[in-house]
N, CA, C and O of each residue as an XYZ file, in Angstrom:
436
protein
N       1.015     -1.105     -0.193
C      -0.152      0.094     -0.012
C       0.935      1.253      0.057
O       2.008      1.207      0.658
N       0.490      2.155     -0.588
C       1.262      3.414     -0.974
C       0.835      4.724      0.015
O      -0.286      5.168     -0.229
N       1.408      5.240      0.844
C       0.916      6.192      1.839
C       0.342      7.212      1.085
O       0.690      7.267     -0.094
N      -0.553      8.131      1.545
C      -0.849      9.260      0.852
C       0.032     10.606      1.047
O       0.389     11.041      2.143
N       0.297     11.141     -0.112
C       1.631     11.957      0.052
C       1.075     13.281      0.613
O      -0.097     13.627      0.763
N       2.311     13.977      0.905
C       2.014     15.354      1.557
C       1.927     16.481      0.198
O       2.771     16.720     -0.665
N       0.861     16.919      0.358
C       0.556     17.748     -0.966
C       0.606     19.297     -0.264
O      -0.074     19.589      0.720
N       1.405     20.107     -0.854
C       1.423     21.808     -0.492
C       1.156     22.789     -1.813
O       1.513     22.583     -2.973
N       0.590     23.657     -1.400
C       0.038     24.865     -2.431
C       1.446     25.638     -2.451
O       2.014     26.114     -1.468
N       1.977     25.664     -4.059
C       2.974     26.773     -4.136
C       2.670     27.494     -5.258
O       2.874     27.121     -6.414
N       1.936     29.049     -4.736
C       1.310     29.669     -6.080
C       2.351     30.292     -6.961
O       1.866     30.901     -7.914
N       3.560     30.295     -6.889
C       4.560     30.526     -7.352
C       5.231     29.668     -8.936
O       5.955     30.042     -9.858
N       4.655     28.621     -8.657
C       4.808     27.327     -9.911
C       4.294     27.890    -11.118
O       3.230     28.502    -11.215
N       5.162     27.635    -12.094
C       4.504     27.847    -13.472
C       4.181     26.546    -13.808
O       3.975     26.618    -15.020
N       4.020     25.440    -13.477
C       3.397     24.434    -13.805
C       2.220     23.965    -12.854
O       2.181     24.288    -11.667
N       1.299     23.203    -13.449
C       0.183     22.729    -12.281
C       1.102     21.889    -11.223
O       1.196     22.475    -10.145
N       1.694     20.836    -11.282
C       2.216     20.422    -10.186
C       3.619     20.067    -10.644
O       4.108     20.135    -11.771
N       4.283     19.568     -9.192
C       5.880     18.825     -9.374
C       5.902     18.159     -8.004
O       5.306     18.426     -6.960
N       6.825     17.154     -8.352
C       6.997     16.159     -7.134
C       8.514     16.602     -6.628
O       9.437     16.501     -7.436
N       8.711     16.983     -5.591
C       9.956     17.405     -5.024
C      10.211     16.654     -3.725
O       9.704     16.980     -2.651
N      10.883     15.814     -3.869
C      10.665     14.556     -2.453
C      11.096     15.509     -1.164
O      11.897     16.443     -1.193
N      10.442     15.081     -0.176
C       9.366     14.041     -0.322
C       7.762     14.504     -0.166
O       6.880     14.042      0.557
N       7.744     15.509     -1.053
C       6.266     16.245     -0.816
C       5.725     16.608     -2.731
O       6.436     16.566     -3.734
N       4.399     16.903     -2.620
C       4.205     17.326     -3.952
C       3.628     18.827     -3.994
O       2.870     19.256     -3.124
N       3.971     19.413     -4.855
C       3.635     21.066     -4.709
C       2.639     21.252     -5.824
O       2.904     20.867     -6.963
N       1.612     21.774     -5.550
C       0.598     21.949     -6.469
C       0.598     23.710     -6.591
O       0.900     24.446     -5.651
N       0.228     24.134     -7.831
C      -0.028     25.551     -8.136
C      -1.220     26.508     -7.494
O      -1.188     27.702     -7.196
N      -2.319     25.499     -7.391
C      -3.337     26.392     -6.608
C      -4.568     25.290     -5.655
O      -4.777     24.111     -5.938
N      -5.063     25.858     -4.817
C      -5.746     25.068     -3.892
C      -6.728     24.025     -4.626
O      -7.101     22.973     -4.107
N      -7.076     24.451     -5.860
C      -8.503     23.620     -6.533
C      -7.588     22.355     -7.070
O      -8.095     21.234     -7.068
N      -6.267     22.544     -7.518
C      -5.663     21.216     -7.917
C      -5.270     20.322     -6.649
O      -4.819     19.207     -6.909
N      -5.391     20.685     -5.320
C      -5.108     19.502     -4.396
C      -6.437     18.353     -4.832
O      -6.227     17.176     -4.535
N      -7.548     18.638     -5.404
C      -8.379     17.717     -5.676
C      -8.151     17.181     -6.938
O      -9.000     16.344     -7.244
N      -7.391     17.357     -7.678
C      -7.336     17.098     -8.978
C      -6.361     15.275     -8.917
O      -5.160     15.088     -9.111
N      -7.133     14.528     -8.678
C      -6.636     12.918     -8.488
C      -5.783     12.523     -9.649
O      -4.871     11.721     -9.443
N      -5.972     12.974    -10.779
C      -4.844     12.363    -11.908
C      -3.606     13.234    -11.644
O      -2.539     12.638    -11.500
N      -3.620     14.419    -11.574
C      -2.396     15.165    -11.262
C      -1.785     14.843    -10.063
O      -0.607     15.199    -10.058
N      -2.224     14.192     -8.841
C      -1.607     13.641     -7.831
C      -1.274     12.435     -8.022
O      -0.217     12.192     -7.441
N      -1.718     11.509     -8.606
C      -1.535     10.144     -8.923
C      -0.195     10.472     -9.700
O       0.811      9.873     -9.320
N      -0.070     11.468    -10.870
C       1.186     11.495    -11.710
C       2.236     11.660    -10.928
O       3.177     10.867    -10.933
N       2.171     12.900    -10.039
C       3.151     13.083     -9.255
C       3.346     12.207     -8.056
O       4.431     12.392     -7.503
N       2.645     11.384     -7.563
C       2.947     10.337     -6.777
C       3.880      9.098     -7.410
O       4.423      8.239     -6.717
N       3.949      9.178     -8.769
C       4.587      8.112     -9.492
C       6.279      8.856     -9.635
O       7.368      8.308     -9.805
N       6.004      9.923     -9.521
C       7.503     10.565     -9.690
C       8.048     10.635     -8.173
O       9.242     10.605     -7.876
N       6.989     10.732     -7.275
C       7.851     10.331     -5.689
C       8.387      8.946     -5.611
O       9.488      8.599     -5.182
N       7.475      8.245     -6.073
C       8.243      6.426     -6.072
C       9.509      6.593     -6.901
O      10.620      6.279     -6.473
N       9.304      7.059     -8.006
C      10.681      7.140     -8.654
C      11.647      7.522     -8.114
O      12.712      6.908     -8.055
N      11.298      9.104     -7.418
C      12.654      9.441     -6.853
C      13.202      8.639     -5.486
O      14.351      8.585     -5.046
N      12.051      8.076     -5.007
C      12.900      7.029     -3.762
C      13.456      5.946     -4.091
O      14.361      5.497     -3.388
N      13.042      5.312     -5.206
C      13.807      4.281     -6.012
C      15.346      4.417     -6.223
O      16.184      3.546     -5.992
N      15.564      5.683     -6.710
C      16.708      5.972     -7.121
C      17.608      6.774     -6.330
O      18.682      7.255     -6.691
N      16.981      6.870     -5.087
C      17.309      7.673     -3.968
C      17.903      9.250     -4.063
O      18.970      9.770     -3.735
N      16.708      9.721     -4.658
C      16.502     11.307     -4.982
C      17.555     11.806     -5.921
O      17.169     11.974     -7.077
N      18.853     12.087     -5.648
C      19.544     13.157     -6.667
C      20.115     12.473     -7.775
O      20.572     13.151     -8.695
N      20.177     10.700     -7.848
C      20.409     10.127     -9.219
C      19.211     10.085     -9.904
O      19.327      9.824    -11.102
N      17.783     10.318     -9.373
C      16.805     10.329     -9.781
C      16.533     12.095    -10.719
O      15.817     12.327    -11.693
N      17.172     12.776    -10.150
C      17.133     14.206    -10.861
C      18.500     14.286    -11.921
O      18.494     14.851    -13.014
N      19.453     13.699    -11.412
C      20.341     13.592    -12.709
C      20.034     12.806    -14.147
O      20.258     13.286    -15.258
N      19.471     11.492    -13.874
C      18.813     11.016    -14.815
C      18.141     11.646    -15.670
O      18.330     11.728    -16.884
N      16.929     12.337    -14.699
C      16.076     13.374    -15.345
C      16.438     14.130    -16.654
O      16.117     14.064    -17.841
N      17.465     15.069    -15.678
C      18.066     15.965    -16.645
C      18.717     15.527    -17.797
O      18.342     15.901    -18.909
N      19.882     14.588    -17.598
C      20.112     13.546    -18.626
C      19.344     13.265    -19.719
O      19.592     13.600    -20.877
N      18.111     12.448    -19.204
C      17.289     11.981    -20.296
C      16.679     13.206    -21.173
O      16.606     13.091    -22.397
N      16.235     14.409    -20.491
C      16.044     15.558    -20.947
C      16.473     16.074    -22.225
O      15.865     16.413    -23.240
N      18.103     16.027    -21.780
C      18.923     16.803    -22.588
C      19.184     15.699    -23.871
O      19.384     16.132    -25.006
N      19.163     14.299    -23.597
C      19.401     13.535    -24.920
C      18.272     13.634    -25.793
O      18.489     13.567    -27.003
N      16.790     13.822    -25.266
C      15.858     13.871    -26.138
C      15.567     15.684    -26.724
O      14.856     16.092    -27.643
N      16.248     16.270    -25.971
C      16.095     17.655    -26.794
C      17.218     17.390    -28.018
O      16.822     17.619    -29.161
N      18.457     16.967    -27.859
C      19.195     17.073    -28.882
C      18.519     16.000    -30.050
O      18.729     16.254    -31.236
N      17.725     14.826    -29.685
C      17.042     14.006    -30.587
C      15.904     14.559    -31.189
O      15.807     14.490    -32.414
N      14.961     15.135    -30.473
C      13.743     16.063    -30.982
C      13.764     17.311    -31.584
O      13.122     17.587    -32.598
N      14.585     18.169    -30.898
C      15.189     19.759    -30.939
C      14.000     20.317    -30.854
O      13.687     21.094    -31.756
N      13.156     20.088    -29.877
C      11.615     20.502    -29.504
C      11.696     20.170    -27.821
O      11.922     19.050    -27.365
N      11.460     21.406    -27.006
C      11.330     21.425    -25.355
C      10.226     20.325    -25.530
O      10.664     19.186    -25.370
N       8.768     20.424    -25.852
C       8.017     19.876    -25.488
C       8.267     18.363    -25.618
O       8.377     17.577    -24.677
N       8.352     18.023    -27.180
C       8.649     16.484    -27.269
C       9.525     15.987    -26.141
O       9.207     15.013    -25.458
N      10.699     16.719    -25.952
C      11.706     16.516    -25.172
C      11.031     15.756    -23.538
O      11.156     14.657    -22.998
N      10.524     16.645    -23.305
C       9.843     16.659    -21.884
C       9.008     15.259    -21.776
O       9.144     14.462    -20.848
N       8.115     15.094    -22.892
C       7.439     14.217    -22.801
C       7.774     12.663    -22.701
O       7.215     11.715    -22.148
N       9.137     12.832    -23.614
C       9.892     11.434    -24.234
C      10.701     11.015    -22.839
O      11.241      9.911    -22.775
N      10.757     11.959    -21.717
C      11.447     11.573    -20.315
C      11.148     10.182    -19.839
O       9.957     10.083    -19.544
N      11.826      9.074    -19.664
C      11.190      8.010    -19.325
C      10.470      8.198    -18.200
O       9.340      7.711    -18.239
N      10.833      8.852    -17.044
C      10.171      8.846    -15.982
C       8.762      9.785    -16.326
O       7.747      9.471    -15.704
N       8.694     10.768    -17.166
C       7.246     11.148    -17.612
C       6.613     10.064    -18.301
O       5.632      9.739    -17.633
N       6.707      9.408    -19.246
C       6.384      8.288    -20.108
C       5.618      7.313    -18.938
O       4.437      6.967    -18.967
N       6.287      7.084    -18.249
C       5.496      6.297    -17.061
C       4.307      6.880    -16.290
O       3.207      6.375    -16.067
N       4.814      8.089    -15.933
C       3.694      8.752    -15.158
C       2.296      9.127    -15.761
O       1.163      8.998    -15.298
N       2.879      9.775    -17.279
C       1.421      9.828    -18.143
C       0.644      8.594    -18.309
O      -0.540      8.409    -18.026
N       1.652      7.630    -18.904
C       0.955      6.321    -19.295
C      -0.106      5.640    -17.991
O      -1.120      4.964    -18.168
N       0.463      6.042    -16.760
C      -0.187      5.413    -15.444
C      -1.080      6.448    -14.810
O      -1.714      5.926    -13.893
N      -1.280      7.361    -14.920
C      -1.750      8.827    -14.274
C      -3.249      8.529    -13.997
O      -3.660      8.824    -12.875
N      -4.368      7.820    -15.146
C      -5.548      7.807    -14.951
C      -5.797      6.532    -14.224
O      -6.923      6.443    -13.736
N      -4.815      5.305    -14.008
C      -5.235      4.238    -13.480
C      -5.165      4.235    -11.993
O      -4.160      4.101    -11.294
N      -6.450      4.413    -11.614
C      -6.512      4.345    -10.121
C      -5.772      3.125     -9.122
O      -5.782      3.271     -7.900
N      -5.320      2.268     -9.578
C      -4.815      1.104     -8.884
C      -3.468      0.857     -9.301
O      -2.948     -0.252     -9.182
N      -2.736      2.108     -9.911
C      -1.176      1.588    -10.543
C      -0.419      1.864     -9.385
O       0.621      1.212     -9.288
N      -0.696      2.726     -8.413
C       0.155      2.911     -7.366
C       0.178      1.966     -6.468
O       1.117      2.093     -5.683
N      -0.539      1.011     -6.273
C      -0.432      0.073     -5.368
C      -0.164     -1.202     -6.058
O       0.173     -2.141     -5.337
N      -0.267     -1.424     -7.484
C       0.257     -2.509     -8.424
C       1.829     -2.520     -8.794
O       2.601     -3.456     -9.002
N       2.004     -1.141     -8.795
C       3.240     -0.560     -9.764
C       4.503     -1.504     -9.254
O       4.649     -1.594     -8.035
N       5.322     -2.134    -10.025
C       6.628     -2.875     -9.416
C       7.768     -1.681     -9.201
O       7.656     -0.511     -9.567
N       8.762     -2.215     -8.590
C       9.812     -1.255     -8.348
C      10.702     -1.150     -9.525
O      11.134     -2.162    -10.076
N      10.947     -0.126     -9.870
C      11.702      0.038    -11.233
C      10.966      0.137    -12.493
O      11.507     -0.050    -13.583
N       9.595      0.463    -12.327
C       8.738      0.112    -13.313
C       9.122      0.908    -14.711
O       8.872      0.621    -15.881
N       9.893      2.122    -14.069
C       9.930      3.292    -15.121
C      11.150      2.705    -16.385
O      11.210      3.246    -17.489
N      11.959      1.661    -16.028
C      12.743      1.230    -17.130
C      12.470      0.740    -18.278
O      13.230      0.647    -19.242
N      10.892      0.276    -18.158
C      10.444     -0.527    -19.583
C      10.182      0.752    -20.340
O       9.698      0.460    -21.434
N      10.329      2.223    -20.164
C      10.009      3.367    -20.904
C      11.297      3.773    -21.459
O      11.441      4.845    -22.047
N      12.103      3.045    -21.305
C      13.819      3.896    -21.752
C      13.644      3.672    -23.269
O      14.512      4.054    -24.053
Protein backbone atom coordinates (compact mmCIF):
# COMPACT_ATOMS: atom_id res chain seq x y z
CA UNK A 1 0.00 0.00 0.00
CA UNK A 2 1.25 3.48 -0.90
CA UNK A 3 0.94 6.22 1.73
CA UNK A 4 -0.98 9.37 0.90
CA UNK A 5 1.56 12.03 -0.15
CA UNK A 6 2.02 15.42 1.49
CA UNK A 7 0.69 18.00 -0.97
CA UNK A 8 1.42 21.70 -0.54
CA UNK A 9 0.16 24.72 -2.48
CA UNK A 10 2.99 26.73 -4.05
CA UNK A 11 1.44 29.62 -5.95
CA UNK A 12 4.80 30.55 -7.51
CA UNK A 13 4.83 27.38 -9.66
CA UNK A 14 4.66 27.86 -13.42
CA UNK A 15 3.31 24.29 -13.84
CA UNK A 16 0.27 22.63 -12.26
CA UNK A 17 2.30 20.24 -10.13
CA UNK A 18 5.78 19.08 -9.22
CA UNK A 19 7.15 16.22 -7.14
CA UNK A 20 9.99 17.48 -4.99
CA UNK A 21 10.81 14.62 -2.68
CA UNK A 22 9.25 14.09 -0.17
CA UNK A 23 6.31 16.37 -1.11
CA UNK A 24 4.12 17.28 -4.05
CA UNK A 25 3.71 20.96 -4.86
CA UNK A 26 0.62 22.22 -6.71
CA UNK A 27 0.00 25.68 -8.14
CA UNK A 28 -3.46 26.25 -6.62
CA UNK A 29 -5.78 25.03 -3.90
CA UNK A 30 -8.18 23.68 -6.55
CA UNK A 31 -5.49 21.28 -7.81
CA UNK A 32 -5.41 19.55 -4.41
CA UNK A 33 -8.54 17.73 -5.63
CA UNK A 34 -7.09 16.69 -9.02
CA UNK A 35 -6.63 12.94 -8.49
CA UNK A 36 -4.95 12.42 -11.87
CA UNK A 37 -2.37 15.15 -11.20
CA UNK A 38 -1.70 13.88 -7.67
CA UNK A 39 -1.31 10.31 -9.00
CA UNK A 40 1.08 11.51 -11.74
CA UNK A 41 3.24 13.32 -9.19
CA UNK A 42 3.00 10.39 -6.75
CA UNK A 43 4.51 8.16 -9.43
CA UNK A 44 7.42 10.61 -9.57
CA UNK A 45 7.80 10.40 -5.78
CA UNK A 46 8.17 6.63 -6.07
CA UNK A 47 10.71 7.02 -8.88
CA UNK A 48 12.66 9.52 -6.79
CA UNK A 49 12.65 7.19 -3.77
CA UNK A 50 13.82 4.23 -5.87
CA UNK A 51 16.78 6.20 -7.15
CA UNK A 52 17.58 7.82 -3.80
CA UNK A 53 16.49 11.28 -4.99
CA UNK A 54 19.66 12.92 -6.38
CA UNK A 55 20.34 10.24 -9.04
CA UNK A 56 16.69 10.62 -10.13
CA UNK A 57 17.21 14.32 -10.85
CA UNK A 58 20.49 13.65 -12.64
CA UNK A 59 18.94 10.93 -14.82
CA UNK A 60 15.88 13.10 -15.44
CA UNK A 61 18.06 15.99 -16.66
CA UNK A 62 20.29 13.70 -18.73
CA UNK A 63 17.27 12.02 -20.36
CA UNK A 64 15.78 15.44 -21.13
CA UNK A 65 19.02 16.70 -22.73
CA UNK A 66 19.37 13.56 -24.88
CA UNK A 67 15.74 13.97 -25.96
CA UNK A 68 16.26 17.67 -26.70
CA UNK A 69 19.14 16.80 -29.04
CA UNK A 70 17.04 14.02 -30.57
CA UNK A 71 13.77 15.95 -31.06
CA UNK A 72 15.02 19.56 -31.12
CA UNK A 73 11.82 20.52 -29.31
CA UNK A 74 11.33 21.21 -25.58
CA UNK A 75 7.81 19.75 -25.34
CA UNK A 76 8.69 16.53 -27.20
CA UNK A 77 11.87 16.19 -25.16
CA UNK A 78 9.91 16.55 -21.92
CA UNK A 79 7.15 14.12 -22.93
CA UNK A 80 9.74 11.49 -23.87
CA UNK A 81 11.64 11.51 -20.57
CA UNK A 82 11.27 7.91 -19.37
CA UNK A 83 9.95 9.04 -15.98
CA UNK A 84 7.29 11.22 -17.62
CA UNK A 85 6.32 8.44 -20.01
CA UNK A 86 5.58 6.12 -17.08
CA UNK A 87 3.69 8.81 -15.17
CA UNK A 88 1.55 9.92 -18.14
CA UNK A 89 0.84 6.33 -19.21
CA UNK A 90 -0.49 5.43 -15.76
CA UNK A 91 -1.85 8.63 -14.20
CA UNK A 92 -5.48 7.69 -14.94
CA UNK A 93 -5.13 4.17 -13.47
CA UNK A 94 -6.51 4.39 -9.92
CA UNK A 95 -4.86 1.12 -8.91
CA UNK A 96 -1.45 1.79 -10.43
CA UNK A 97 0.30 3.05 -7.31
CA UNK A 98 -0.68 -0.11 -5.42
CA UNK A 99 0.27 -2.54 -8.21
CA UNK A 100 3.34 -0.72 -9.55
CA UNK A 101 6.52 -2.76 -9.55
CA UNK A 102 9.82 -1.24 -8.43
CA UNK A 103 11.86 0.28 -11.25
CA UNK A 104 8.81 0.20 -13.57
CA UNK A 105 10.15 3.30 -15.32
CA UNK A 106 12.96 1.22 -16.88
CA UNK A 107 10.56 -0.23 -19.46
CA UNK A 108 9.95 3.33 -20.71
CA UNK A 109 13.60 3.92 -21.66
